[in-house]
C-alpha positions in Angstrom: 0.0 -0.2 0.0 3.1 2.2 -0.5 4.0 2.1 3.2 7.4 3.7 3.1 8.9 3.1 6.7 7.2 2.4 10.4 8.1 4.5 13.3 7.6 3.9 16.7 4.8 6.5 18.5 7.5 7.9 20.5 9.9 8.9 17.9 7.6 10.0 15.1 8.3 10.1 11.5 10.7 13.3 12.4 12.2 14.8 9.6 11.4 11.6 7.3 10.6 12.9 3.4 6.9 11.4 3.5 3.8 13.4 2.4 1.6 11.5 4.9 1.6 9.7 8.2 -0.7 7.2 9.7 -1.2 6.8 13.5 -2.3 3.6 14.7 -2.7 4.4 18.5 -4.9 3.4 21.6 -7.2 6.0 22.8 -4.9 7.0 25.8 -4.5 10.5 26.9 -0.9 10.6 26.9 -0.5 8.7 23.3 -3.0 11.2 22.0 -1.3 14.1 23.4 2.0 13.0 22.0 -0.1 12.3 18.3 -1.2 16.4 18.7 2.5 17.4 19.2 3.4 15.5 16.2 0.9 16.8 14.0 1.7 20.5 14.9 5.3 20.0 14.1 4.5 18.1 10.8 2.6 20.9 9.1 2.4 20.2 5.2 1.9 16.7 5.7 -1.3 14.5 5.8 -2.3 12.8 9.0 -4.5 10.2 9.8 -5.1 9.0 13.3 -6.7 5.2 13.7 -7.8 4.6 16.8 -7.2 1.1 18.1 -9.7 -1.0 18.9 -12.4 1.7 18.5 -13.0 5.4 18.1 -14.0 6.9 21.6 -15.4 10.2 22.8 -12.5 10.9 24.7 -9.8 10.5 21.8 -11.9 13.0 19.9 -12.0 15.1 23.1 -7.9 15.0 23.6 -7.3 16.1 19.7 -9.9 18.7 19.9 -8.6 20.3 23.0 -5.0 20.1 21.4 -6.2 22.1 18.5 -5.6 19.7 15.9 -8.8 17.4 15.7 -9.5 19.4 12.2 -6.0 18.9 11.0 -6.5 14.8 11.0 -8.6 12.1 9.5 -10.2 10.2 12.7 -11.0 6.9 12.2 -10.8 3.4 14.3 -9.2 0.3 13.4 -11.3 -2.7 15.1 -8.4 -4.8 16.0 -9.9 -6.4 18.8 -8.7 -10.1 18.6 -5.2 -11.0 17.2 -3.7 -14.2 17.1 -0.4 -14.7 18.6 0.2 -18.2 18.3 -2.2 -21.1 17.5 -3.3 -21.3 21.3 -3.1 -17.5 22.1 -5.1 -14.7 21.2 -4.3 -11.0 22.2 -7.9 -9.1 23.0 -5.6 -5.9 22.9 -6.8 -4.1 25.8 -3.5 -3.1 27.8 -4.2 -1.9 31.2 -7.4 -3.3 31.5 -6.9 -3.9 35.4 -6.5 -0.3 36.3 -8.9 0.6 33.8 -11.6 -1.5 35.8 -10.5 -1.2 39.2 -8.9 2.3 39.4 -10.5 4.3 36.9 -14.0 2.8 36.6 -13.7 2.6 32.9 -15.8 -0.7 31.8 -15.5 0.1 28.1 -13.0 -2.4 27.7 -15.7 -5.2 28.6 -18.0 -4.4 25.5 -14.6 -4.7 23.5 -13.9 -7.8 24.6 -17.3 -9.3 24.4 -17.4 -8.0 20.6 -14.1 -10.1 20.3 -15.7 -13.0 22.0 -18.8 -12.5 19.6 -16.6 -12.7 16.6 -14.9 -16.0 17.8 -18.7 -17.5 18.6 -19.7 -16.0 15.1 -16.7 -18.4 13.5 -17.0 -21.4 15.9 -20.6 -21.4 17.2 -21.7 -20.4 20.6 -20.0 -21.7 23.9 -22.3 -24.1 25.2 -21.5 -23.0 28.8 -19.9 -19.6 30.2 -18.1 -20.1 33.8 -16.0 -17.6 35.4 -14.6 -15.9 38.8 -14.9 -12.0 39.8 -17.2 -9.4 39.2 -15.8 -8.2 35.6 -16.1 -11.9 34.4 -19.7 -11.8 35.6 -20.5 -8.6 33.6 -18.5 -9.9 30.5 -21.1 -13.1 30.7 -24.0 -10.7 30.9 -22.6 -8.8 28.1 -22.3 -12.0 25.9 -25.9 -13.2 26.9 -27.4 -9.7 26.0 -25.3 -9.5 22.7 -27.0 -13.1 21.8 -30.4 -12.3 22.6 -30.0 -9.2 20.6 -29.1 -11.5 17.4 -32.3 -13.3 18.4 -30.4 -16.8 19.2 -31.4 -16.9 22.8 -34.0 -19.8 21.7 -34.2 -23.3 22.5 -34.6 -24.1 18.9 -31.1 -22.4 18.2 -29.3 -25.5 20.1 -27.4 -26.5 16.8 -25.5 -23.3 16.8 -23.5 -24.6 19.6 -20.0 -24.7 19.2 -18.5 -28.2 18.3 -15.0 -26.6 18.8 -15.1 -25.3 22.4 -16.9 -27.0 25.2 -16.9 -24.0 27.3 -15.5 -20.0 28.0 -13.8 -20.1 31.2 -13.1 -16.3 32.2 -10.8 -15.4 34.6 -10.9 -11.7 36.2 -7.4 -10.7 37.3 -8.6 -9.4 40.5 -9.5 -12.7 41.6 -5.6 -13.5 41.4 -3.4 -10.4 41.9 -0.6 -12.4 43.3 0.7 -14.4 40.4 1.7 -11.5 38.1 3.6 -10.2 41.0 5.6 -13.0 41.4 8.9 -13.7 39.4 8.2 -16.0 36.3 10.7 -19.2 35.8 10.1 -20.4 32.7 12.6 -19.1 29.9 10.3 -16.8 28.2 8.7 -15.6 31.9 12.5 -14.6 32.5 13.5 -13.2 29.2 10.2 -11.2 30.0 11.3 -10.4 33.2 15.1 -9.6 32.5 14.9 -8.2 28.9 11.2 -7.5 28.3 9.2 -8.8 25.2 8.2 -6.0 22.6 6.2 -7.2 19.2 7.4 -10.7 19.5 11.1 -10.0 19.7 13.1 -9.5 22.9 13.6 -5.9 23.9 17.0 -4.3 22.3 18.0 -7.4 20.7 21.3 -9.1 21.5 24.3 -7.8 22.6 24.8 -6.2 18.9 21.3 -5.0 18.7 20.0 -7.7 16.2 16.4 -8.7 16.6 15.9 -11.8 18.7 12.5 -13.4 17.9 10.3 -14.3 20.9 7.2 -15.8 19.2 6.2 -19.1 18.1 7.2 -18.6 14.4 11.0 -19.1 15.5 11.1 -23.0 15.9 14.1 -22.5 18.8 11.9 -20.1 20.8 9.1 -22.7 20.5 10.8 -25.6 21.7 12.5 -24.0 24.8 9.9 -21.2 25.6 7.8 -22.9 28.2 10.7 -25.1 29.6 11.7 -24.3 33.0 15.0 -22.3 32.9 17.1 -24.9 35.2 16.4 -27.2 32.1 17.1 -24.8 29.2 20.7 -25.3 28.9 20.5 -29.2 28.4 17.9 -28.4 25.8 19.7 -26.0 23.9 22.9 -28.3 24.2 20.8 -31.5 22.8 19.5 -28.9 19.7 22.9 -27.8 18.9 24.3 -31.4 18.7 21.3 -32.4 16.4 22.0 -29.4 14.3 25.7 -30.5 14.3 24.6 -33.8 13.4 22.5 -32.5 10.5 25.5 -30.8 9.3 27.9 -33.7 9.3 25.1 -35.4 7.0 26.4 -33.8 4.0 29.8 -36.1 4.2 27.3 -38.8 3.5 25.9 -37.6 0.6 26.7 -39.4 -2.5 24.3 -39.2 -5.2 22.8 -35.9 -6.9 19.6 -36.2 -5.4 21.0 -36.7 -2.0 23.2 -33.4 -2.5 20.5 -31.4 -3.6 18.4 -32.7 -0.9 21.0 -31.5 1.8 21.4 -27.7 -0.5 17.5 -27.7 -0.1 17.7 -28.0 3.8 20.9 -25.7 4.1 18.8 -22.4 4.5 16.5 -24.0 7.0 19.8 -25.3 9.0 21.5 -21.8 8.7 18.4 -20.1 10.1 18.1 -22.5 12.8 22.0 -21.9 13.6 21.5 -18.2 14.0 18.6 -18.6 16.2 20.3 -21.1 18.2 23.3 -18.7 18.4 21.1 -15.8 19.6 19.2 -17.8 22.3 22.4 -18.9 23.8 23.4 -15.6 24.1 20.0 -14.7 25.5 20.1 -17.5 28.0 23.6 -16.7 29.2 22.4 -13.1 30.4 19.5 -14.6 31.8 21.8 -17.1 33.7 23.8 -14.5 35.0 21.1 -12.7 36.5 19.6 -16.1 38.2 23.0 -16.7 39.5 23.3 -13.4 41.3 22.6 -13.1 45.1 20.1 -10.4 44.5 17.7 -12.8 42.4 18.4 -15.5 45.0 17.4 -13.3 47.9 14.4 -12.0 46.1 13.0 -15.3 45.2 13.9 -16.8 48.8 11.6 -13.9 49.7 8.7 -15.0 47.5 8.9 -18.6 48.5 8.9 -17.4 52.1 5.8 -15.4 51.6 3.7 -18.1 49.5 4.7 -20.5 52.3 2.9 -18.5 54.6 5.9 -17.7 56.8 6.8 -14.2 58.1 10.5 -12.6 56.6 13.2 -13.1 58.9 15.7 -10.2 59.7 18.1 -11.1 56.7 15.1 -10.7 54.2 13.7 -7.4 55.9 17.5 -6.0 55.7 17.2 -7.0 52.1 13.8 -5.1 51.5 15.2 -1.9 53.3 18.5 -2.3 51.2 16.3 -2.4 48.0 14.4 0.7 49.3 17.7 2.4 50.4 19.4 2.0 47.0 16.4 3.3 44.7 17.1 3.7 41.5 14.8 6.3 39.9 16.2 5.9 36.3 16.4 1.9 36.2 15.6 0.2 33.0 12.0 -1.5 33.6 11.6 -4.7 31.7 8.1 -5.0 30.3 7.4 -1.1 30.6 10.4 0.4 28.7 10.3 -0.4 25.1 14.3 0.5 24.1 16.9 -1.1 26.3 19.9 1.0 26.6 22.4 -1.4 27.8 22.9 -5.3 28.4 20.9 -6.5 31.4 23.4 -6.3 34.6 23.6 -9.2 36.6 21.7 -7.7 39.8 18.2 -6.1 38.8 18.2 -2.5 39.1 16.2 -1.4 42.3 13.4 0.4 40.4 10.5 1.6 41.5 8.5 -1.2 40.0 10.8 -3.9 41.6 10.2 -2.2 45.3 6.7 -2.3 44.7 6.2 -5.9 43.8 7.9 -6.9 46.9 5.6 -4.6 48.9 2.8 -5.8 47.6 3.3 -9.4 48.1 4.3 -8.8 51.8 1.2 -6.6 52.1 -1.0 -9.5 50.4 0.3 -12.8 52.1 1.0 -11.3 55.6 -2.6 -9.8 55.6 -3.4 -8.9 58.8 0.0 -10.0 60.6 1.8 -7.2 58.8 2.4 -4.5 61.2 1.1 -0.9 60.8 4.5 0.3 61.7 6.2 -1.5 59.0 3.5 -0.2 56.4 4.3 3.3 57.4 8.1 3.0 57.0 7.5 1.6 53.7 5.2 4.7 52.8 7.6 7.1 54.2 10.7 5.5 52.0 9.2 5.3 48.8 7.9 8.9 49.0 11.4 9.8 50.2 13.3 7.8 47.5 11.1 8.3 44.5 9.3 11.6 45.0 6.2 13.1 46.6 3.7 12.2 43.9 4.0 8.6 44.7 1.5 9.2 47.4 -1.0 9.0 44.4 0.7 5.9 43.4 0.6 4.5 47.0 -3.0 5.3 47.4 -3.9 3.7 43.9 -2.5 0.5 45.2 -4.3 0.5 48.2 -7.8 1.3 46.4 -7.3 -1.9 44.0 -6.4 -4.0 46.8 -2.8 -4.5 45.9 -1.4 -3.0 48.8 -3.9 -2.7 51.8 -3.0 -1.3 55.1 -3.1 -4.0 57.8 -6.2 -2.5 59.3 -8.1 -3.0 56.1 -6.6 -6.4 56.1 -8.4 -7.3 59.1 -11.6 -6.3 58.2 -12.1 -8.0 54.9 -16.1 -8.4 54.4 -17.8 -11.7 53.4 -14.4 -13.5 54.4 -14.8 -16.5 57.1 -11.0 -16.6 57.6 -8.8 -14.2 59.3 -6.2 -14.7 56.4 -8.1 -15.8 53.2 -4.9 -16.4 51.4 -3.2 -18.8 53.7 -6.8 -20.8 53.8 -6.7 -20.8 49.7 -3.0 -22.2 49.6 -4.2 -24.9 51.6 -7.3 -25.6 50.1 -6.5 -25.3 46.4 -2.7 -26.8 47.0 -1.2 -23.7 46.0 2.4 -24.4 47.6 3.9 -27.6 46.0 7.1 -28.9 46.8 9.5 -30.8 44.2 6.6 -31.9 41.6 8.0 -31.2 38.2 4.9 -32.4 36.8 2.6 -29.9 38.1 1.8 -26.6 37.1 3.7 -24.9 40.1 7.1 -25.6 38.0 6.1 -22.2 36.3 6.8 -20.0 39.5 9.2 -22.5 41.6 6.6 -24.3 43.7 3.8 -21.9 43.5 0.6 -22.9 41.4 -1.2 -20.1 40.0 -4.6 -19.7 41.6 -5.9 -18.7 38.0 -4.8 -22.1 36.9 -6.1 -23.8 40.0 -9.4 -22.8 39.4 -9.4 -24.1 35.9 -8.3 -27.4 37.3 -11.2 -27.2 39.9 -13.5 -27.1 36.4 -11.3 -30.0 35.1 -11.7 -32.3 38.3 -7.9 -32.2 38.1 -6.4 -34.4 41.0 -3.7 -32.0 41.4 -6.6 -30.0 43.5 -6.5 -32.7 46.1 -8.8 -30.8 48.6 -12.3 -30.2 47.5 -14.6 -28.2 49.7 -16.2 -29.3 53.1 -19.6 -30.3 51.3 -17.9 -32.7 49.0 -15.8 -34.3 51.8 -19.0 -34.9 53.6 -20.9 -36.3 50.9 -17.8 -38.7 50.0 -18.5 -40.1 53.6 -22.2 -40.7 53.0 -21.2 -42.9 49.8 -21.4 -46.7 50.2 -17.6 -47.9 51.0 -17.4 -49.7 47.6 -17.9 -46.7 45.7 -15.4 -44.6 47.5 -12.8 -47.6 47.1 -13.5 -47.7 43.4 -13.3 -43.7 43.0 -10.1 -43.9 44.9 -8.4 -46.7 43.2 -9.5 -45.5 39.7 -6.4 -44.7 37.6 -6.0 -41.2 36.0 -5.5 -41.2 32.5 -5.6 -38.0 29.8 -9.3 -38.9 29.3 -10.3 -38.9 32.7 -9.9 -35.1 32.8 -9.8 -31.9 30.8 -12.4 -29.3 29.6 -15.4 -28.3 32.0 -16.8 -30.8 33.6 -18.7 -30.6 37.1 -18.5 -26.7 37.3 -18.0 -25.2 40.5 -20.2 -27.4 42.4 -18.9 -28.5 45.6 -16.4 -25.9 46.0 -18.7 -23.1 47.4 -16.4 -22.6 50.7 -13.4 -22.1 48.8 -14.7 -19.9 45.7 -16.2 -17.6 48.8 -12.5 -16.7 49.7 -11.7 -15.6 46.2 -12.6 -12.1 45.3 -15.5 -11.4 42.7 -18.7 -13.0 42.0 -18.9 -16.8 40.6 -20.3 -17.5 37.2 -22.0 -20.3 35.5 -23.9 -20.1 32.6 -25.3 -23.0 30.1 -26.3 -21.0 27.0 -29.2 -23.4 26.6 -32.1 -24.1 28.3 -31.9 -27.1 30.8 -34.0 -29.2 29.0 -32.5 -29.2 25.6 -28.8 -28.5 26.7 -27.8 -32.4 27.1 -29.4 -33.0 23.8 -27.8 -30.4 22.0 -24.4 -31.4 23.4 -24.6 -34.5 22.6 -26.0 -34.0 19.0 -23.2 -31.6 18.4 -20.2 -32.2 20.8 -20.1 -36.0 21.6 -18.3 -36.6 24.7 -16.4 -33.6 24.8 -15.5 -30.7 22.6 -11.7 -30.6 21.7 -10.8 -27.2 23.3 -11.8 -24.8 26.3 -11.2 -21.0 25.8 -9.6 -19.5 28.9 -10.1 -15.8 29.0 -8.2 -13.4 31.2 -9.8 -10.2 32.1 -6.5 -7.7 32.9 -3.8 -9.9 31.5 -1.8 -13.2 31.8 1.8 -13.9 32.2 3.7 -15.9 30.1 4.2 -18.3 32.8 0.6 -18.9 33.1 0.0 -19.7 29.2 2.9 -22.3 30.1 1.0 -23.8 32.8 -2.0 -24.1 30.8 0.4 -25.9 28.0 1.3 -28.3 30.5 -2.3 -29.0 31.1 -2.9 -29.2 27.6 -0.5 -32.2 27.4 -1.6 -34.0 30.5 -5.4 -33.7 30.1 -5.2 -34.7 26.4 -7.4 -31.3 25.8 -6.7 -28.0 24.3 -6.8 -24.8 26.1 -6.7 -21.6 24.1 -5.9 -18.5 26.0 -7.7 -15.0 24.9 -6.0 -12.4 26.9 -6.4 -8.4 27.0 -2.4 -8.4 27.4 0.6 -10.4 28.5 2.2 -8.8 30.8 4.9 -9.2 33.9 4.8 -7.9 37.2 6.2 -4.4 35.9 3.7 -4.0 33.2 1.2 -5.1 35.7 1.8 -2.2 38.3 2.6 0.2 35.7 -0.8 1.7 34.7 -1.4 2.1 38.5 1.9 4.2 39.0 1.7 8.3 39.1 4.1 9.1 36.4 5.2 12.8 36.3 
């Protein structure tokens, strides 16, 4: 279409000799003001501003107040569902957690609902919508309303049910705010933590600035991205030896056909060689970070908190040291898009790093956290990073990430003094030395978001059912109980949404937000419709994250897909790490 060059919004087209500029930008106040500055500076050019994923009144107002609305062609690009991989779809709503819980902006829910309606238009309506969280409930009701508006809410429309998906599972990020704050320990997760991933590539590239792919299109990256980092070295070594064997096969080529076959594979071998070389360099940089004393101390603190214990004096001293050595200009992976220098062995003491530690302490310790300690943290952050961060701390308290101890002691609707401690035991969140459990992605912590899915799939890893289920089991005949206990678990015995939330009511009551379970057909026709369209079960379940998910959570779901013999497809508003999760809540100057 005659596009000569692409630029990042932050840099703009500058003095490039172009007659027209097209901006693809989200309707964000800061970004649109930047667009307005560039429009004023680029007089004489034609400017088109396409808002993604929709045109909003706020976007028009910002451009009007900046005095450039009449100088641009304003439109929208409905880029609301972008496939990133064969099992990952981006819903293109970064910062949605802050928009919902801090700004009270619900418009993103409608955008997500439209994207899911598009998927249902392609694959059929989800027979069941289950979820956890207040905005998961809002999304489910929006989907119901949109279906009714299409005139497809009658029982006679049972044949329009999906044969590809058995259900949509919606997870509101507010139901599990702990997982994004923890350090990811898969290869992709650590690359995100150390370098940052921008546009399907490692931020800043390799040591020479060359692009390093971080997407499923790269065969090497695809093979190692979900592996626990401790096993990445061995896997890269095996791939290197296999590549060497392929190169040496040229010596066995005797005929013209064999030589031609090797030459045909040579381009692929060279590309694999370059990818291996790049990822070995990236892995070495990540290894230097993971071998540092700073990384070990941080991981030790996280594991202590997840286990329900208090920090010891040495760990408290580490937190104090991080606050004392705060770096206001540190590179923040996942937030900054341009990495200036190679990653240092020790992570810089950025505000994001400090807040992740403090939020974890406040969330896990709950009412056991002393008010004196909380006040000291508050004062040190303001002193180290600036007075404007009083707004940041207030934002974190409002969304429940850094609640003061007084608020933690008075949690409405909770039957336990420390709900997270109860959930840790009830859902088996802390797992030691089990390489097959999804907890491998976080060094012994199973993401609550994934455990909720395992409840729905009746996965044996969630081995502590709710009290009502335990009592019901005691009332069953002994022969039935023994048969249940001795039945071997096979990939066919789990997978897909099966029994719903029944029996887990006391556990779900401790997870924030509403509980959702909606059948998309009347109960009388649901069984016949599913039997007619789906057989025993559909091959996939759609898992929707409102507020974003981490690379490690995606890796955990892929592990479940392998174990269950059932496909879990992720639709997320954003792929994030702890830094990008907190950044929209931080008050920037």
